[in-house]
PDB file of N, CA, C and O in Angstrom:
ATOM      1  N   ALA A   1       0.806  -1.313  -0.091  1.00  0.00           N
ATOM      2  CA  ALA A   1       0.021  -0.087   0.028  1.00  0.00           C
ATOM      3  C   ALA A   1       0.980   1.214   0.033  1.00  0.00           C
ATOM      4  O   ALA A   1       1.944   1.314   0.792  1.00  0.00           O
ATOM      5  N   VAL A   2       0.547   2.333  -1.033  1.00  0.00           N
ATOM      6  CA  VAL A   2       1.132   3.489  -0.641  1.00  0.00           C
ATOM      7  C   VAL A   2       0.397   4.395   0.321  1.00  0.00           C
ATOM      8  O   VAL A   2      -0.819   4.570   0.396  1.00  0.00           O
ATOM      9  N   SER A   3       1.626   5.087   1.241  1.00  0.00           N
ATOM     10  CA  SER A   3       1.006   5.923   2.062  1.00  0.00           C
ATOM     11  C   SER A   3       1.130   7.396   1.517  1.00  0.00           C
ATOM     12  O   SER A   3       2.043   7.661   0.734  1.00  0.00           O
ATOM     13  N   ALA A   4       0.306   8.280   1.881  1.00  0.00           N
ATOM     14  CA  ALA A   4       0.108   9.719   1.635  1.00  0.00           C
ATOM     15  C   ALA A   4       0.231  10.577   2.773  1.00  0.00           C
ATOM     16  O   ALA A   4      -0.111  10.123   3.865  1.00  0.00           O
ATOM     17  N   LEU A   5       0.620  11.625   2.696  1.00  0.00           N
ATOM     18  CA  LEU A   5       0.345  12.785   3.608  1.00  0.00           C
ATOM     19  C   LEU A   5      -0.963  13.312   3.287  1.00  0.00           C
ATOM     20  O   LEU A   5      -1.295  13.680   2.160  1.00  0.00           O
ATOM     21  N   VAL A   6      -1.801  13.338   4.468  1.00  0.00           N
ATOM     22  CA  VAL A   6      -3.246  13.662   4.265  1.00  0.00           C
ATOM     23  C   VAL A   6      -3.468  14.864   5.636  1.00  0.00           C
ATOM     24  O   VAL A   6      -2.910  14.827   6.733  1.00  0.00           O
ATOM     25  N   VAL A   7      -4.370  15.785   5.177  1.00  0.00           N
ATOM     26  CA  VAL A   7      -5.083  16.398   6.375  1.00  0.00           C
ATOM     27  C   VAL A   7      -6.483  16.562   6.127  1.00  0.00           C
ATOM     28  O   VAL A   7      -6.921  16.393   4.989  1.00  0.00           O
ATOM     29  N   PRO A   8      -7.282  16.897   7.153  1.00  0.00           N
ATOM     30  CA  PRO A   8      -8.746  17.159   6.933  1.00  0.00           C
ATOM     31  C   PRO A   8      -9.053  18.035   6.001  1.00  0.00           C
ATOM     32  O   PRO A   8      -8.209  18.927   5.911  1.00  0.00           O
ATOM     33  N   ARG A   9     -10.062  18.135   5.171  1.00  0.00           N
ATOM     34  CA  ARG A   9     -10.401  18.771   4.036  1.00  0.00           C
ATOM     35  C   ARG A   9     -10.766  20.190   4.538  1.00  0.00           C
ATOM     36  O   ARG A   9     -10.561  21.145   3.789  1.00  0.00           O
ATOM     37  N   ASP A  10     -11.312  20.377   5.800  1.00  0.00           N
ATOM     38  CA  ASP A  10     -11.578  21.715   6.452  1.00  0.00           C
ATOM     39  C   ASP A  10     -10.231  22.555   6.744  1.00  0.00           C
ATOM     40  O   ASP A  10     -10.170  23.783   6.806  1.00  0.00           O
ATOM     41  N   ALA A  11      -9.098  21.593   6.921  1.00  0.00           N
ATOM     42  CA  ALA A  11      -7.763  22.353   7.305  1.00  0.00           C
ATOM     43  C   ALA A  11      -7.312  23.228   6.117  1.00  0.00           C
ATOM     44  O   ALA A  11      -6.575  24.172   6.402  1.00  0.00           O
ATOM     45  N   VAL A  12      -7.678  23.032   4.727  1.00  0.00           N
ATOM     46  CA  VAL A  12      -7.273  23.731   3.581  1.00  0.00           C
ATOM     47  C   VAL A  12      -8.163  25.085   3.414  1.00  0.00           C
ATOM     48  O   VAL A  12      -9.372  25.246   3.582  1.00  0.00           O
ATOM     49  N   ILE A  13      -7.173  25.978   3.035  1.00  0.00           N
ATOM     50  CA  ILE A  13      -7.809  27.200   2.870  1.00  0.00           C
ATOM     51  C   ILE A  13      -7.570  27.431   1.261  1.00  0.00           C
ATOM     52  O   ILE A  13      -6.438  27.647   0.826  1.00  0.00           O
ATOM     53  N   ASP A  14      -8.671  27.371   0.452  1.00  0.00           N
ATOM     54  CA  ASP A  14      -8.353  27.540  -1.083  1.00  0.00           C
ATOM     55  C   ASP A  14      -8.996  29.012  -1.373  1.00  0.00           C
ATOM     56  O   ASP A  14     -10.133  29.461  -1.232  1.00  0.00           O
ATOM     57  N   LEU A  15      -7.530  29.669  -1.929  1.00  0.00           N
ATOM     58  CA  LEU A  15      -7.585  31.060  -2.248  1.00  0.00           C
ATOM     59  C   LEU A  15      -7.757  31.043  -3.910  1.00  0.00           C
ATOM     60  O   LEU A  15      -7.586  32.110  -4.501  1.00  0.00           O
ATOM     61  N   GLY A  16      -8.079  29.901  -4.631  1.00  0.00           N
ATOM     62  CA  GLY A  16      -8.075  29.921  -5.921  1.00  0.00           C
ATOM     63  C   GLY A  16      -6.521  29.498  -6.727  1.00  0.00           C
ATOM     64  O   GLY A  16      -6.256  28.455  -7.325  1.00  0.00           O
ATOM     65  N   ARG A  17      -5.750  30.560  -6.524  1.00  0.00           N
ATOM     66  CA  ARG A  17      -4.556  30.192  -7.180  1.00  0.00           C
ATOM     67  C   ARG A  17      -3.624  29.711  -6.436  1.00  0.00           C
ATOM     68  O   ARG A  17      -2.682  29.119  -6.962  1.00  0.00           O
ATOM     69  N   THR A  18      -3.707  29.877  -5.023  1.00  0.00           N
ATOM     70  CA  THR A  18      -3.114  28.959  -3.694  1.00  0.00           C
ATOM     71  C   THR A  18      -3.869  28.285  -2.962  1.00  0.00           C
ATOM     72  O   THR A  18      -5.084  28.482  -2.931  1.00  0.00           O
ATOM     73  N   GLN A  19      -3.330  27.478  -2.330  1.00  0.00           N
ATOM     74  CA  GLN A  19      -4.067  26.637  -0.997  1.00  0.00           C
ATOM     75  C   GLN A  19      -3.107  26.726  -0.129  1.00  0.00           C
ATOM     76  O   GLN A  19      -1.935  26.673  -0.501  1.00  0.00           O
ATOM     77  N   HIS A  20      -3.465  26.884   1.246  1.00  0.00           N
ATOM     78  CA  HIS A  20      -2.749  26.752   2.381  1.00  0.00           C
ATOM     79  C   HIS A  20      -3.293  26.305   3.633  1.00  0.00           C
ATOM     80  O   HIS A  20      -4.516  26.325   3.773  1.00  0.00           O
ATOM     81  N   VAL A  21      -2.507  25.883   4.611  1.00  0.00           N
ATOM     82  CA  VAL A  21      -2.969  25.366   5.708  1.00  0.00           C
ATOM     83  C   VAL A  21      -2.234  26.125   6.945  1.00  0.00           C
ATOM     84  O   VAL A  21      -1.152  26.682   6.760  1.00  0.00           O
ATOM     85  N   PHE A  22      -2.825  26.123   8.117  1.00  0.00           N
ATOM     86  CA  PHE A  22      -2.186  26.892   9.147  1.00  0.00           C
ATOM     87  C   PHE A  22      -1.495  25.912  10.076  1.00  0.00           C
ATOM     88  O   PHE A  22      -2.155  25.038  10.639  1.00  0.00           O
ATOM     89  N   VAL A  23      -0.239  26.024  10.245  1.00  0.00           N
ATOM     90  CA  VAL A  23       0.821  24.927  11.002  1.00  0.00           C
ATOM     91  C   VAL A  23       1.049  25.743  12.155  1.00  0.00           C
ATOM     92  O   VAL A  23       1.247  26.954  12.056  1.00  0.00           O
ATOM     93  N   GLU A  24       1.026  25.064  13.356  1.00  0.00           N
ATOM     94  CA  GLU A  24       1.290  25.507  14.602  1.00  0.00           C
ATOM     95  C   GLU A  24       2.816  25.322  14.811  1.00  0.00           C
ATOM     96  O   GLU A  24       3.364  24.222  14.882  1.00  0.00           O
ATOM     97  N   THR A  25       3.489  26.617  14.908  1.00  0.00           N
ATOM     98  CA  THR A  25       4.932  26.683  14.938  1.00  0.00           C
ATOM     99  C   THR A  25       5.396  26.570  16.230  1.00  0.00           C
ATOM    100  O   THR A  25       6.440  25.971  16.487  1.00  0.00           O
ATOM    101  N   SER A  26       4.597  27.177  17.195  1.00  0.00           N
ATOM    102  CA  SER A  26       4.888  27.067  18.616  1.00  0.00           C
ATOM    103  C   SER A  26       3.431  26.949  19.540  1.00  0.00           C
ATOM    104  O   SER A  26       2.403  27.205  18.913  1.00  0.00           O
ATOM    105  N   PRO A  27       3.317  26.648  20.708  1.00  0.00           N
ATOM    106  CA  PRO A  27       2.105  26.610  21.246  1.00  0.00           C
ATOM    107  C   PRO A  27       1.343  27.952  21.270  1.00  0.00           C
ATOM    108  O   PRO A  27       1.666  29.008  21.815  1.00  0.00           O
ATOM    109  N   GLY A  28       0.219  27.636  20.521  1.00  0.00           N
ATOM    110  CA  GLY A  28      -0.598  28.921  20.151  1.00  0.00           C
ATOM    111  C   GLY A  28      -0.305  29.881  19.176  1.00  0.00           C
ATOM    112  O   GLY A  28      -0.897  30.949  19.022  1.00  0.00           O
ATOM    113  N   LEU A  29       0.830  29.362  18.392  1.00  0.00           N
ATOM    114  CA  LEU A  29       1.194  30.248  17.358  1.00  0.00           C
ATOM    115  C   LEU A  29       1.042  29.587  16.088  1.00  0.00           C
ATOM    116  O   LEU A  29       1.495  28.450  15.956  1.00  0.00           O
ATOM    117  N   PHE A  30       0.387  30.239  15.025  1.00  0.00           N
ATOM    118  CA  PHE A  30      -0.054  29.490  13.748  1.00  0.00           C
ATOM    119  C   PHE A  30       0.647  30.417  12.669  1.00  0.00           C
ATOM    120  O   PHE A  30       0.802  31.630  12.810  1.00  0.00           O
ATOM    121  N   THR A  31       1.032  29.704  11.618  1.00  0.00           N
ATOM    122  CA  THR A  31       1.650  30.427  10.527  1.00  0.00           C
ATOM    123  C   THR A  31       1.131  29.655   9.250  1.00  0.00           C
ATOM    124  O   THR A  31       1.043  28.431   9.154  1.00  0.00           O
ATOM    125  N   PRO A  32       0.781  30.656   8.219  1.00  0.00           N
ATOM    126  CA  PRO A  32      -0.050  29.921   7.016  1.00  0.00           C
ATOM    127  C   PRO A  32       1.183  29.256   6.128  1.00  0.00           C
ATOM    128  O   PRO A  32       2.243  29.869   6.004  1.00  0.00           O
ATOM    129  N   ARG A  33       1.016  28.240   5.651  1.00  0.00           N
ATOM    130  CA  ARG A  33       1.755  27.600   4.859  1.00  0.00           C
ATOM    131  C   ARG A  33       1.150  27.062   3.432  1.00  0.00           C
ATOM    132  O   ARG A  33       0.294  26.179   3.373  1.00  0.00           O
ATOM    133  N   ILE A  34       1.663  27.659   2.395  1.00  0.00           N
ATOM    134  CA  ILE A  34       1.377  27.203   1.081  1.00  0.00           C
ATOM    135  C   ILE A  34       1.584  25.746   0.802  1.00  0.00           C
ATOM    136  O   ILE A  34       2.686  25.221   0.967  1.00  0.00           O
ATOM    137  N   VAL A  35       0.677  25.180   0.440  1.00  0.00           N
ATOM    138  CA  VAL A  35       0.761  23.570   0.122  1.00  0.00           C
ATOM    139  C   VAL A  35       0.185  23.320  -1.378  1.00  0.00           C
ATOM    140  O   VAL A  35      -0.646  24.041  -1.931  1.00  0.00           O
ATOM    141  N   THR A  36       0.705  22.319  -1.850  1.00  0.00           N
ATOM    142  CA  THR A  36       0.434  21.587  -3.050  1.00  0.00           C
ATOM    143  C   THR A  36      -0.570  20.490  -2.881  1.00  0.00           C
ATOM    144  O   THR A  36      -0.266  19.512  -2.199  1.00  0.00           O
ATOM    145  N   LEU A  37      -1.688  20.576  -3.424  1.00  0.00           N
ATOM    146  CA  LEU A  37      -2.812  19.466  -3.156  1.00  0.00           C
ATOM    147  C   LEU A  37      -2.767  18.293  -4.096  1.00  0.00           C
ATOM    148  O   LEU A  37      -2.511  18.480  -5.286  1.00  0.00           O
ATOM    149  N   GLY A  38      -3.012  17.053  -3.602  1.00  0.00           N
ATOM    150  CA  GLY A  38      -3.169  16.003  -4.551  1.00  0.00           C
ATOM    151  C   GLY A  38      -4.789  15.731  -4.553  1.00  0.00           C
ATOM    152  O   GLY A  38      -5.642  16.615  -4.632  1.00  0.00           O
ATOM    153  N   ALA A  39      -5.037  14.282  -4.447  1.00  0.00           N
ATOM    154  CA  ALA A  39      -6.359  13.893  -4.449  1.00  0.00           C
ATOM    155  C   ALA A  39      -7.244  14.130  -3.212  1.00  0.00           C
ATOM    156  O   ALA A  39      -6.854  14.194  -2.046  1.00  0.00           O
ATOM    157  N   ALA A  40      -8.389  14.237  -3.629  1.00  0.00           N
ATOM    158  CA  ALA A  40      -9.351  14.244  -2.471  1.00  0.00           C
ATOM    159  C   ALA A  40      -9.584  12.858  -2.106  1.00  0.00           C
ATOM    160  O   ALA A  40      -9.808  11.990  -2.950  1.00  0.00           O
ATOM    161  N   ARG A  41      -9.531  12.631  -0.797  1.00  0.00           N
ATOM    162  CA  ARG A  41     -10.036  11.221  -0.364  1.00  0.00           C
ATOM    163  C   ARG A  41     -11.251  11.420   0.574  1.00  0.00           C
ATOM    164  O   ARG A  41     -10.921  11.526   1.755  1.00  0.00           O
ATOM    165  N   GLY A  42     -12.532  11.494   0.337  1.00  0.00           N
ATOM    166  CA  GLY A  42     -13.623  11.790   1.281  1.00  0.00           C
ATOM    167  C   GLY A  42     -13.360  13.087   1.717  1.00  0.00           C
ATOM    168  O   GLY A  42     -13.145  14.077   1.017  1.00  0.00           O
ATOM    169  N   GLU A  43     -13.407  12.970   3.340  1.00  0.00           N
ATOM    170  CA  GLU A  43     -13.137  14.194   4.087  1.00  0.00           C
ATOM    171  C   GLU A  43     -11.564  14.616   4.169  1.00  0.00           C
ATOM    172  O   GLU A  43     -11.208  15.562   4.871  1.00  0.00           O
ATOM    173  N   LEU A  44     -10.776  13.949   3.503  1.00  0.00           N
ATOM    174  CA  LEU A  44      -9.286  14.073   3.509  1.00  0.00           C
ATOM    175  C   LEU A  44      -8.914  14.760   2.231  1.00  0.00           C
ATOM    176  O   LEU A  44      -9.622  14.766   1.225  1.00  0.00           O
ATOM    177  N   ARG A  45      -7.465  15.475   2.382  1.00  0.00           N
ATOM    178  CA  ARG A  45      -7.097  16.060   1.162  1.00  0.00           C
ATOM    179  C   ARG A  45      -5.535  15.522   1.351  1.00  0.00           C
ATOM    180  O   ARG A  45      -4.978  15.505   2.448  1.00  0.00           O
ATOM    181  N   GLU A  46      -4.926  15.091   0.131  1.00  0.00           N
ATOM    182  CA  GLU A  46      -3.732  14.674  -0.041  1.00  0.00           C
ATOM    183  C   GLU A  46      -2.754  16.015  -0.201  1.00  0.00           C
ATOM    184  O   GLU A  46      -3.029  16.903  -1.008  1.00  0.00           O
ATOM    185  N   ILE A  47      -1.663  16.055   0.600  1.00  0.00           N
ATOM    186  CA  ILE A  47      -0.700  17.050   0.501  1.00  0.00           C
ATOM    187  C   ILE A  47       0.501  16.619  -0.231  1.00  0.00           C
ATOM    188  O   ILE A  47       1.158  15.727   0.304  1.00  0.00           O
ATOM    189  N   LEU A  48       0.984  17.176  -1.569  1.00  0.00           N
ATOM    190  CA  LEU A  48       2.065  16.720  -2.252  1.00  0.00           C
ATOM    191  C   LEU A  48       3.381  17.411  -1.756  1.00  0.00           C
ATOM    192  O   LEU A  48       4.459  16.818  -1.803  1.00  0.00           O
ATOM    193  N   ALA A  49       3.249  18.682  -1.282  1.00  0.00           N
ATOM    194  CA  ALA A  49       4.367  19.564  -0.973  1.00  0.00           C
ATOM    195  C   ALA A  49       3.800  20.586  -0.156  1.00  0.00           C
ATOM    196  O   ALA A  49       2.638  20.971  -0.283  1.00  0.00           O
ATOM    197  N   GLY A  50       4.778  21.119   0.854  1.00  0.00           N
ATOM    198  CA  GLY A  50       4.644  22.125   1.648  1.00  0.00           C
ATOM    199  C   GLY A  50       4.235  21.949   3.044  1.00  0.00           C
ATOM    200  O   GLY A  50       4.053  22.867   3.843  1.00  0.00           O
ATOM    201  N   LEU A  51       4.070  20.377   3.331  1.00  0.00           N
ATOM    202  CA  LEU A  51       3.872  20.277   4.592  1.00  0.00           C
ATOM    203  C   LEU A  51       4.699  18.795   5.177  1.00  0.00           C
ATOM    204  O   LEU A  51       4.617  17.797   4.461  1.00  0.00           O
ATOM    205  N   GLU A  52       5.299  18.735   6.188  1.00  0.00           N
ATOM    206  CA  GLU A  52       5.946  17.513   6.755  1.00  0.00           C
ATOM    207  C   GLU A  52       5.258  16.572   7.608  1.00  0.00           C
ATOM    208  O   GLU A  52       4.485  17.008   8.461  1.00  0.00           O
ATOM    209  N   VAL A  53       5.444  15.370   7.479  1.00  0.00           N
ATOM    210  CA  VAL A  53       4.694  14.447   8.602  1.00  0.00           C
ATOM    211  C   VAL A  53       5.179  14.889   9.977  1.00  0.00           C
ATOM    212  O   VAL A  53       6.330  15.176  10.305  1.00  0.00           O
ATOM    213  N   GLY A  54       4.002  14.884  10.761  1.00  0.00           N
ATOM    214  CA  GLY A  54       4.166  15.109  12.169  1.00  0.00           C
ATOM    215  C   GLY A  54       3.941  16.618  12.323  1.00  0.00           C
ATOM    216  O   GLY A  54       3.732  17.016  13.468  1.00  0.00           O
ATOM    217  N   GLU A  55       3.958  17.595  11.229  1.00  0.00           N
ATOM    218  CA  GLU A  55       3.579  18.968  11.673  1.00  0.00           C
ATOM    219  C   GLU A  55       2.122  18.941  11.995  1.00  0.00           C
ATOM    220  O   GLU A  55       1.294  18.181  11.494  1.00  0.00           O
ATOM    221  N   ARG A  56       1.874  20.026  13.051  1.00  0.00           N
ATOM    222  CA  ARG A  56       0.395  20.099  13.421  1.00  0.00           C
ATOM    223  C   ARG A  56      -0.151  21.234  12.715  1.00  0.00           C
ATOM    224  O   ARG A  56       0.435  22.307  12.574  1.00  0.00           O
ATOM    225  N   VAL A  57      -1.468  20.907  12.213  1.00  0.00           N
ATOM    226  CA  VAL A  57      -2.271  21.846  11.324  1.00  0.00           C
ATOM    227  C   VAL A  57      -3.665  22.153  11.885  1.00  0.00           C
ATOM    228  O   VAL A  57      -4.273  21.249  12.458  1.00  0.00           O
ATOM    229  N   VAL A  58      -4.189  23.324  11.761  1.00  0.00           N
ATOM    230  CA  VAL A  58      -5.550  23.639  12.239  1.00  0.00           C
ATOM    231  C   VAL A  58      -6.547  22.962  11.346  1.00  0.00           C
ATOM    232  O   VAL A  58      -6.569  23.129  10.126  1.00  0.00           O
ATOM    233  N   ALA A  59      -7.374  22.188  12.014  1.00  0.00           N
ATOM    234  CA  ALA A  59      -8.190  20.901  11.238  1.00  0.00           C
ATOM    235  C   ALA A  59      -9.438  21.915  11.023  1.00  0.00           C
ATOM    236  O   ALA A  59      -9.937  21.941   9.898  1.00  0.00           O
ATOM    237  N   ARG A  60      -9.964  22.738  12.024  1.00  0.00           N
ATOM    238  CA  ARG A  60     -10.997  23.538  11.827  1.00  0.00           C
ATOM    239  C   ARG A  60     -10.956  24.988  12.116  1.00  0.00           C
ATOM    240  O   ARG A  60     -10.131  25.358  12.952  1.00  0.00           O
ATOM    241  N   GLY A  61     -11.599  25.726  11.643  1.00  0.00           N
ATOM    242  CA  GLY A  61     -11.402  27.470  11.910  1.00  0.00           C
ATOM    243  C   GLY A  61     -10.407  27.877  11.412  1.00  0.00           C
ATOM    244  O   GLY A  61      -9.940  28.920  11.871  1.00  0.00           O
ATOM    245  N   GLY A  62      -9.804  27.282  10.425  1.00  0.00           N
ATOM    246  CA  GLY A  62      -8.593  27.946   9.399  1.00  0.00           C
ATOM    247  C   GLY A  62      -9.028  29.176   8.944  1.00  0.00           C
ATOM    248  O   GLY A  62      -8.172  30.060   8.901  1.00  0.00           O
ATOM    249  N   PHE A  63     -10.207  29.460   8.577  1.00  0.00           N
ATOM    250  CA  PHE A  63     -10.967  30.439   7.928  1.00  0.00           C
ATOM    251  C   PHE A  63     -10.956  31.481   8.802  1.00  0.00           C
ATOM    252  O   PHE A  63     -10.817  32.597   8.303  1.00  0.00           O
ATOM    253  N   VAL A  64     -11.086  31.381  10.190  1.00  0.00           N
ATOM    254  CA  VAL A  64     -11.065  32.480  11.184  1.00  0.00           C
ATOM    255  C   VAL A  64      -9.437  33.010  11.318  1.00  0.00           C
ATOM    256  O   VAL A  64      -9.179  34.210  11.415  1.00  0.00           O
ATOM    257  N   LEU A  65      -8.506  32.082  11.310  1.00  0.00           N
ATOM    258  CA  LEU A  65      -7.167  32.545  11.581  1.00  0.00           C
ATOM    259  C   LEU A  65      -6.839  33.312  10.285  1.00  0.00           C
ATOM    260  O   LEU A  65      -6.142  34.325  10.344  1.00  0.00           O
ATOM    261  N   ASP A  66      -7.346  32.832   9.066  1.00  0.00           N
ATOM    262  CA  ASP A  66      -7.028  33.548   7.829  1.00  0.00           C
ATOM    263  C   ASP A  66      -7.651  34.992   7.822  1.00  0.00           C
ATOM    264  O   ASP A  66      -7.075  35.952   7.309  1.00  0.00           O
ATOM    265  N   SER A  67      -8.579  35.043   8.288  1.00  0.00           N
ATOM    266  CA  SER A  67      -9.397  36.352   8.360  1.00  0.00           C
ATOM    267  C   SER A  67      -8.507  37.341   9.231  1.00  0.00           C
ATOM    268  O   SER A  67      -8.016  38.398   8.832  1.00  0.00           O
ATOM    269  N   GLU A  68      -8.401  36.805  10.455  1.00  0.00           N
ATOM    270  CA  GLU A  68      -7.358  37.523  11.415  1.00  0.00           C
ATOM    271  C   GLU A  68      -6.044  37.888  10.979  1.00  0.00           C
ATOM    272  O   GLU A  68      -5.509  38.928  11.361  1.00  0.00           O
ATOM    273  N   SER A  69      -5.446  36.995  10.115  1.00  0.00           N
ATOM    274  CA  SER A  69      -4.178  37.448   9.575  1.00  0.00           C
ATOM    275  C   SER A  69      -4.342  38.476   8.406  1.00  0.00           C
ATOM    276  O   SER A  69      -3.429  39.262   8.152  1.00  0.00           O
ATOM    277  N   ARG A  70      -5.470  38.467   7.721  1.00  0.00           N
ATOM    278  CA  ARG A  70      -5.547  39.480   6.586  1.00  0.00           C
ATOM    279  C   ARG A  70      -5.767  40.977   7.399  1.00  0.00           C
ATOM    280  O   ARG A  70      -5.243  42.067   7.170  1.00  0.00           O
ATOM    281  N   LEU A  71      -6.715  40.591   8.394  1.00  0.00           N
ATOM    282  CA  LEU A  71      -7.244  42.005   9.233  1.00  0.00           C
ATOM    283  C   LEU A  71      -5.776  42.632   9.621  1.00  0.00           C
ATOM    284  O   LEU A  71      -5.364  43.754   9.326  1.00  0.00           O
ATOM    285  N   ALA A  72      -5.202  41.765  10.246  1.00  0.00           N
ATOM    286  CA  ALA A  72      -3.686  42.422  10.965  1.00  0.00           C
ATOM    287  C   ALA A  72      -2.936  43.048   9.993  1.00  0.00           C
ATOM    288  O   ALA A  72      -2.533  44.196  10.179  1.00  0.00           O
ATOM    289  N   SER A  73      -2.623  42.249   8.661  1.00  0.00           N
ATOM    290  CA  SER A  73      -2.003  42.834   7.698  1.00  0.00           C
ATOM    291  C   SER A  73      -2.569  44.136   7.169  1.00  0.00           C
ATOM    292  O   SER A  73      -1.746  44.990   6.842  1.00  0.00           O
ATOM    293  N   ALA A  74      -3.770  44.390   7.048  1.00  0.00           N
ATOM    294  CA  ALA A  74      -4.399  45.549   6.484  1.00  0.00           C
ATOM    295  C   ALA A  74      -4.280  46.696   7.430  1.00  0.00           C
ATOM    296  O   ALA A  74      -4.193  47.843   6.992  1.00  0.00           O
ATOM    297  N   LEU A  75      -4.271  46.379   9.000  1.00  0.00           N
ATOM    298  CA  LEU A  75      -4.352  47.263   9.989  1.00  0.00           C
ATOM    299  C   LEU A  75      -2.764  47.704  10.175  1.00  0.00           C
ATOM    300  O   LEU A  75      -2.522  48.865  10.502  1.00  0.00           O
ATOM    301  N   ALA A  76      -1.824  46.879   9.988  1.00  0.00           N
ATOM    302  CA  ALA A  76      -0.401  47.287  10.205  1.00  0.00           C
ATOM    303  C   ALA A  76      -0.004  48.585   9.726  1.00  0.00           C
ATOM    304  O   ALA A  76       0.547  49.372  10.495  1.00  0.00           O
ATOM    305  N   PRO A  77      -0.263  48.918   8.369  1.00  0.00           N
ATOM    306  CA  PRO A  77       0.116  50.315   7.872  1.00  0.00           C
ATOM    307  C   PRO A  77      -0.452  51.340   8.889  1.00  0.00           C
ATOM    308  O   PRO A  77       0.274  52.155   9.459  1.00  0.00           O
ATOM    309  N   ARG A  78      -1.712  51.259   9.072  1.00  0.00           N
ATOM    310  CA  ARG A  78      -2.510  52.327   9.922  1.00  0.00           C
ATOM    311  C   ARG A  78      -1.777  52.242  11.529  1.00  0.00           C
ATOM    312  O   ARG A  78      -1.681  53.341  12.074  1.00  0.00           O
ATOM    313  N   ALA A  79      -1.411  51.397  12.092  1.00  0.00           N
ATOM    314  CA  ALA A  79      -0.787  51.258  13.326  1.00  0.00           C
ATOM    315  C   ALA A  79       0.445  51.879  13.267  1.00  0.00           C
ATOM    316  O   ALA A  79       0.767  52.550  14.248  1.00  0.00           O
ATOM    317  N   ALA A  80       1.328  51.790  12.179  1.00  0.00           N
ATOM    318  CA  ALA A  80       2.496  52.412  11.949  1.00  0.00           C
ATOM    319  C   ALA A  80       2.392  53.902  11.787  1.00  0.00           C
ATOM    320  O   ALA A  80       3.192  54.683  12.302  1.00  0.00           O
ATOM    321  N   ALA A  81       1.242  54.301  10.953  1.00  0.00           N
ATOM    322  CA  ALA A  81       1.057  55.633  10.661  1.00  0.00           C
ATOM    323  C   ALA A  81       0.652  56.351  12.151  1.00  0.00           C
ATOM    324  O   ALA A  81       1.026  57.477  12.480  1.00  0.00           O
ATOM    325  N   ALA A  82      -0.105  55.545  12.893  1.00  0.00           N
ATOM    326  CA  ALA A  82      -0.653  56.183  14.286  1.00  0.00           C
ATOM    327  C   ALA A  82       0.389  56.420  15.317  1.00  0.00           C
ATOM    328  O   ALA A  82       0.336  57.306  16.171  1.00  0.00           O
ATOM    329  N   ASP A  83       1.398  55.497  15.154  1.00  0.00           N
ATOM    330  CA  ASP A  83       2.681  55.503  15.831  1.00  0.00           C
ATOM    331  C   ASP A  83       3.505  56.704  15.475  1.00  0.00           C
ATOM    332  O   ASP A  83       4.146  57.316  16.328  1.00  0.00           O
ATOM    333  N   ALA A  84       3.485  57.003  14.336  1.00  0.00           N
ATOM    334  CA  ALA A  84       4.310  58.116  13.783  1.00  0.00           C
ATOM    335  C   ALA A  84       3.634  59.442  13.859  1.00  0.00           C
ATOM    336  O   ALA A  84       4.147  60.455  13.384  1.00  0.00           O
ATOM    337  N   GLY A  85       2.333  59.426  14.535  1.00  0.00           N
ATOM    338  CA  GLY A  85       1.460  60.545  14.279  1.00  0.00           C
ATOM    339  C   GLY A  85       0.954  61.183  13.259  1.00  0.00           C
ATOM    340  O   GLY A  85       0.834  62.404  13.154  1.00  0.00           O
ATOM    341  N   VAL A  86       0.552  60.105  12.249  1.00  0.00           N
ATOM    342  CA  VAL A  86      -0.005  60.568  10.947  1.00  0.00           C
ATOM    343  C   VAL A  86      -1.448  59.942  10.998  1.00  0.00           C
ATOM    344  O   VAL A  86      -1.699  58.807  11.403  1.00  0.00           O
ATOM    345  N   GLY A  87      -2.397  60.902  10.500  1.00  0.00           N
ATOM    346  CA  GLY A  87      -3.849  60.392  10.329  1.00  0.00           C
ATOM    347  C   GLY A  87      -4.209  60.372   9.021  1.00  0.00           C
ATOM    348  O   GLY A  87      -3.488  60.729   8.088  1.00  0.00           O
ATOM    349  N   THR A  88      -5.601  59.852   8.924  1.00  0.00           N
ATOM    350  CA  THR A  88      -6.191  59.698   7.474  1.00  0.00           C
ATOM    351  C   THR A  88      -7.310  60.786   7.631  1.00  0.00           C
ATOM    352  O   THR A  88      -7.944  60.914   8.679  1.00  0.00           O
ATOM    353  N   ALA A  89      -7.499  61.513   6.582  1.00  0.00           N
ATOM    354  CA  ALA A  89      -8.806  62.152   6.447  1.00  0.00           C
ATOM    355  C   ALA A  89      -9.891  61.253   6.020  1.00  0.00           C
ATOM    356  O   ALA A  89      -9.755  60.413   5.131  1.00  0.00           O
ATOM    357  N   SER A  90     -11.045  61.473   6.729  1.00  0.00           N
ATOM    358  CA  SER A  90     -12.134  60.482   6.543  1.00  0.00           C
ATOM    359  C   SER A  90     -13.265  61.093   5.655  1.00  0.00           C
ATOM    360  O   SER A  90     -13.934  60.511   4.801  1.00  0.00           O
ATOM    361  N   GLY A  91     -13.335  62.556   6.100  1.00  0.00           N
ATOM    362  CA  GLY A  91     -14.654  63.357   5.669  1.00  0.00           C
ATOM    363  C   GLY A  91     -15.695  62.981   6.430  1.00  0.00           C
ATOM    364  O   GLY A  91     -16.785  63.168   5.889  1.00  0.00           O
ATOM    365  N   GLU A  92     -15.720  62.506   7.517  1.00  0.00           N
ATOM    366  CA  GLU A  92     -16.727  62.388   8.500  1.00  0.00           C
ATOM    367  C   GLU A  92     -16.541  63.135   9.665  1.00  0.00           C
ATOM    368  O   GLU A  92     -15.461  63.343  10.219  1.00  0.00           O
ATOM    369  N   ALA A  93     -17.813  63.588  10.064  1.00  0.00           N
ATOM    370  CA  ALA A  93     -17.644  64.341  11.346  1.00  0.00           C
ATOM    371  C   ALA A  93     -17.522  63.513  12.580  1.00  0.00           C
ATOM    372  O   ALA A  93     -18.132  62.454  12.731  1.00  0.00           O
ATOM    373  N   PRO A  94     -16.478  64.186  13.711  1.00  0.00           N
ATOM    374  CA  PRO A  94     -16.195  63.285  14.665  1.00  0.00           C
ATOM    375  C   PRO A  94     -17.418  63.021  15.621  1.00  0.00           C
ATOM    376  O   PRO A  94     -17.315  62.218  16.548  1.00  0.00           O
TER     377      PRO A  94
END
């Protein structure tokens, strides 16, 4: 029998051009990792590249981590501007 590296289907975040999973790099710290998918096997997805046997992945809720990481990336320039004392005009009354 041929063995394959697989993860739960819900662990894969599919962005169309790329697919990734969130890997636990230390307790409570997760990093997105681009993966190459192989065959779908029911509720499992085969991983051809980008992940090693034994690495821990987020099996459910990866979309929440993805959303949080996108939000953090979007807010980072604003936080840096705020730290520098730079504001953004909004056209709204306070």
